[in-house]
TORVEX-410105 format. One record per residue (C-alpha): chain; residue in one letter; x, y, z. Coordinates in steps of 0.5 Angstrom, whole numbers, plus 500, padded with zeros to 3 digits. Last residue first. Example, Ala and Ser with C-alpha at 12.3 -4.5 7.8 and 13.67 -1.06 7.14 Angstrom:
! residues 2
DRENVO,A,s,527,498,514 .
DRENVO,A,a,525,491,516 .
This chain:
! residues 64
DRENVO,A,a,766,650,567 .
DRENVO,A,a,760,646,570 .
DRENVO,A,y,754,649,570 .
DRENVO,A,p,749,652,576 .
DRENVO,A,f,755,654,580 .
DRENVO,A,a,755,653,587 .
DRENVO,A,v,760,658,591 .
DRENVO,A,a,764,655,597 .
DRENVO,A,q,764,660,603 .
DRENVO,A,l,770,664,604 .
DRENVO,A,d,766,671,606 .
DRENVO,A,y,772,676,605 .
DRENVO,A,p,775,678,611 .
DRENVO,A,e,773,685,614 .
DRENVO,A,q,778,691,613 .
DRENVO,A,r,783,692,619 .
DRENVO,A,r,788,689,615 .
DRENVO,A,h,787,693,609 .
DRENVO,A,q,787,699,613 .
DRENVO,A,a,794,697,616 .
DRENVO,A,l,797,696,609 .
DRENVO,A,l,795,702,606 .
DRENVO,A,a,798,706,612 .
DRENVO,A,l,804,702,611 .
DRENVO,A,a,804,704,604 .
DRENVO,A,t,803,711,605 .
DRENVO,A,r,809,711,610 .
DRENVO,A,a,813,708,606 .
DRENVO,A,h,812,713,600 .
DRENVO,A,e,813,718,605 .
DRENVO,A,r,820,715,607 .
DRENVO,A,f,822,715,600 .
DRENVO,A,k,821,722,599 .
DRENVO,A,d,825,723,605 .
DRENVO,A,r,831,719,602 .
DRENVO,A,i,831,723,596 .
DRENVO,A,l,831,730,600 .
DRENVO,A,e,836,727,605 .
DRENVO,A,p,841,726,599 .
DRENVO,A,e,843,719,597 .
DRENVO,A,h,849,717,599 .
DRENVO,A,e,846,713,605 .
DRENVO,A,w,842,709,600 .
DRENVO,A,v,847,707,596 .
DRENVO,A,h,845,707,588 .
DRENVO,A,a,838,705,585 .
DRENVO,A,d,838,706,578 .
DRENVO,A,d,832,701,577 .
DRENVO,A,e,828,702,583 .
DRENVO,A,a,827,696,588 .
DRENVO,A,s,833,699,592 .
DRENVO,A,y,829,705,594 .
DRENVO,A,l,822,701,596 .
DRENVO,A,a,826,697,600 .
DRENVO,A,r,830,703,603 .
DRENVO,A,a,823,706,605 .
DRENVO,A,v,820,700,607 .
DRENVO,A,a,826,699,612 .
DRENVO,A,e,826,706,614 .
DRENVO,A,i,818,706,615 .
DRENVO,A,e,819,700,620 .
DRENVO,A,f,824,703,624 .
DRENVO,A,e,820,709,625 .
DRENVO,A,m,814,705,627 .
């Protein structure tokens, strides 16, 4: 799981407009992005556990 957290943290960091080299950032900054990554991965897991939506076709009484 630590590998996934680190990979997501790096991806979030590199998406920033002013991103520099990950390895040169202070540990405080990298920890902030790791926390964001943990949150993102937890939300993704929660989303995947939800029941899939009913994909049945819906009939409308009028044509659009």
